[in-house]
TORMIGU-743295 format. One record per residue (C-alpha): residue number from 1; y, x, z. Coordinates in Angstrom, 1 decimal. Layout:
residues N
<node resi="NUM" Y="Y" X="X" Z="Z"/>
...
***
This chain:
residues 92
<node resi="1" Y="-5.4" X="6.8" Z="18.1"/>
<node resi="2" Y="-8.8" X="8.5" Z="17.7"/>
<node resi="3" Y="-9.8" X="9.4" Z="14.1"/>
<node resi="4" Y="-13.0" X="7.3" Z="14.2"/>
<node resi="5" Y="-11.0" X="4.2" Z="15.0"/>
<node resi="6" Y="-8.4" X="5.0" Z="12.4"/>
<node resi="7" Y="-11.1" X="5.1" Z="9.8"/>
<node resi="8" Y="-12.5" X="1.8" Z="10.9"/>
<node resi="9" Y="-9.1" X="0.3" Z="10.5"/>
<node resi="10" Y="-9.4" X="0.3" Z="6.7"/>
<node resi="11" Y="-11.2" X="-3.0" Z="7.0"/>
<node resi="12" Y="-8.1" X="-4.5" Z="8.6"/>
<node resi="13" Y="-6.9" X="-4.9" Z="5.0"/>
<node resi="14" Y="-8.5" X="-8.0" Z="3.7"/>
<node resi="15" Y="-9.1" X="-6.7" Z="0.2"/>
<node resi="16" Y="-10.9" X="-3.7" Z="1.5"/>
<node resi="17" Y="-12.8" X="-5.9" Z="4.0"/>
<node resi="18" Y="-14.0" X="-8.1" Z="1.1"/>
<node resi="19" Y="-15.6" X="-5.2" Z="-0.8"/>
<node resi="20" Y="-19.3" X="-5.0" Z="-1.0"/>
<node resi="21" Y="-20.6" X="-2.3" Z="1.3"/>
<node resi="22" Y="-21.6" X="0.1" Z="-1.5"/>
<node resi="23" Y="-18.2" X="-0.3" Z="-3.2"/>
<node resi="24" Y="-16.3" X="0.3" Z="0.0"/>
<node resi="25" Y="-18.5" X="3.4" Z="0.7"/>
<node resi="26" Y="-17.6" X="4.9" Z="-2.6"/>
<node resi="27" Y="-13.9" X="4.2" Z="-2.0"/>
<node resi="28" Y="-13.7" X="5.2" Z="1.6"/>
<node resi="29" Y="-13.6" X="9.0" Z="1.2"/>
<node resi="30" Y="-10.4" X="8.6" Z="-0.8"/>
<node resi="31" Y="-8.7" X="6.4" Z="1.8"/>
<node resi="32" Y="-6.2" X="7.9" Z="4.3"/>
<node resi="33" Y="-4.2" X="6.3" Z="7.1"/>
<node resi="34" Y="-0.5" X="6.7" Z="6.6"/>
<node resi="35" Y="2.0" X="5.8" Z="9.3"/>
<node resi="36" Y="5.1" X="4.1" Z="7.8"/>
<node resi="37" Y="8.4" X="3.8" Z="9.5"/>
<node resi="38" Y="10.7" X="0.7" Z="9.4"/>
<node resi="39" Y="13.1" X="1.1" Z="6.5"/>
<node resi="40" Y="11.1" X="3.9" Z="4.9"/>
<node resi="41" Y="11.4" X="4.0" Z="1.1"/>
<node resi="42" Y="8.1" X="4.6" Z="-0.6"/>
<node resi="43" Y="9.2" X="4.6" Z="-4.2"/>
<node resi="44" Y="12.6" X="4.8" Z="-6.0"/>
<node resi="45" Y="13.1" X="3.3" Z="-9.4"/>
<node resi="46" Y="11.8" X="5.7" Z="-12.0"/>
<node resi="47" Y="9.5" X="7.6" Z="-9.6"/>
<node resi="48" Y="6.0" X="8.5" Z="-10.6"/>
<node resi="49" Y="3.8" X="6.5" Z="-8.4"/>
<node resi="50" Y="0.7" X="8.4" Z="-7.3"/>
<node resi="51" Y="-0.7" X="6.3" Z="-4.5"/>
<node resi="52" Y="-1.9" X="2.7" Z="-4.0"/>
<node resi="53" Y="-1.3" X="1.3" Z="-0.5"/>
<node resi="54" Y="-3.5" X="-1.2" Z="1.3"/>
<node resi="55" Y="-1.4" X="-2.4" Z="4.3"/>
<node resi="56" Y="-3.3" X="-2.9" Z="7.6"/>
<node resi="57" Y="-0.7" X="-4.1" Z="10.1"/>
<node resi="58" Y="2.6" X="-4.0" Z="8.3"/>
<node resi="59" Y="4.6" X="-5.8" Z="5.7"/>
<node resi="60" Y="6.1" X="-3.9" Z="2.8"/>
<node resi="61" Y="8.9" X="-5.3" Z="0.6"/>
<node resi="62" Y="9.7" X="-4.7" Z="-3.0"/>
<node resi="63" Y="13.4" X="-4.6" Z="-3.2"/>
<node resi="64" Y="15.4" X="-4.7" Z="-6.4"/>
<node resi="65" Y="18.9" X="-3.1" Z="-6.4"/>
<node resi="66" Y="21.3" X="-5.1" Z="-8.5"/>
<node resi="67" Y="24.0" X="-3.7" Z="-10.8"/>
<node resi="68" Y="26.7" X="-4.7" Z="-8.3"/>
<node resi="69" Y="25.0" X="-2.6" Z="-5.6"/>
<node resi="70" Y="23.5" X="-5.6" Z="-3.8"/>
<node resi="71" Y="19.8" X="-6.0" Z="-3.3"/>
<node resi="72" Y="17.2" X="-8.7" Z="-3.4"/>
<node resi="73" Y="13.7" X="-8.8" Z="-1.9"/>
<node resi="74" Y="11.4" X="-9.8" Z="-4.8"/>
<node resi="75" Y="7.9" X="-9.4" Z="-3.3"/>
<node resi="76" Y="6.3" X="-8.9" Z="0.1"/>
<node resi="77" Y="2.9" X="-7.3" Z="0.6"/>
<node resi="78" Y="0.8" X="-7.6" Z="3.8"/>
<node resi="79" Y="-2.8" X="-6.9" Z="4.9"/>
<node resi="80" Y="-4.1" X="-9.3" Z="2.2"/>
<node resi="81" Y="-2.7" X="-7.2" Z="-0.6"/>
<node resi="82" Y="-2.3" X="-3.8" Z="-2.2"/>
<node resi="83" Y="0.6" X="-2.3" Z="-4.0"/>
<node resi="84" Y="1.3" X="0.6" Z="-6.3"/>
<node resi="85" Y="-1.9" X="0.2" Z="-8.3"/>
<node resi="86" Y="-0.6" X="-1.1" Z="-11.6"/>
<node resi="87" Y="2.3" X="1.3" Z="-11.5"/>
<node resi="88" Y="0.1" X="4.2" Z="-10.6"/>
<node resi="89" Y="-2.2" X="3.4" Z="-13.6"/>
<node resi="90" Y="0.6" X="2.8" Z="-16.1"/>
<node resi="91" Y="1.7" X="5.7" Z="-18.2"/>
<node resi="92" Y="4.6" X="5.8" Z="-20.7"/>
***
C-alpha cells in the first residue's frame, strides 16, 4: 500500500475521524501504521505500555489469564475505540 494512502487510513478509526481538523493535525505526526498479525500479543501482564493503538480494520481482544491456566476474553476493541492509553499514562 502506498504511504500516502496509509496515512489517510488514520481516519478509518472513528475516534480519530471525530477529531476537529486542528486537533487531528497536531496528533497526526505522531501516528504510525502498524501491521498486526492474528494472535499477536501486544502486551503481557506487567509490561510497560508505551503505545496507544487506534484500530483501523481489526479487532483486538483483552484476554485475562486465569490462575488455572485458562483464559477469558474481557474486552474487545475495534475501529471505534483505542486501547493502551490509560495504561500508558499510569505510573506506579
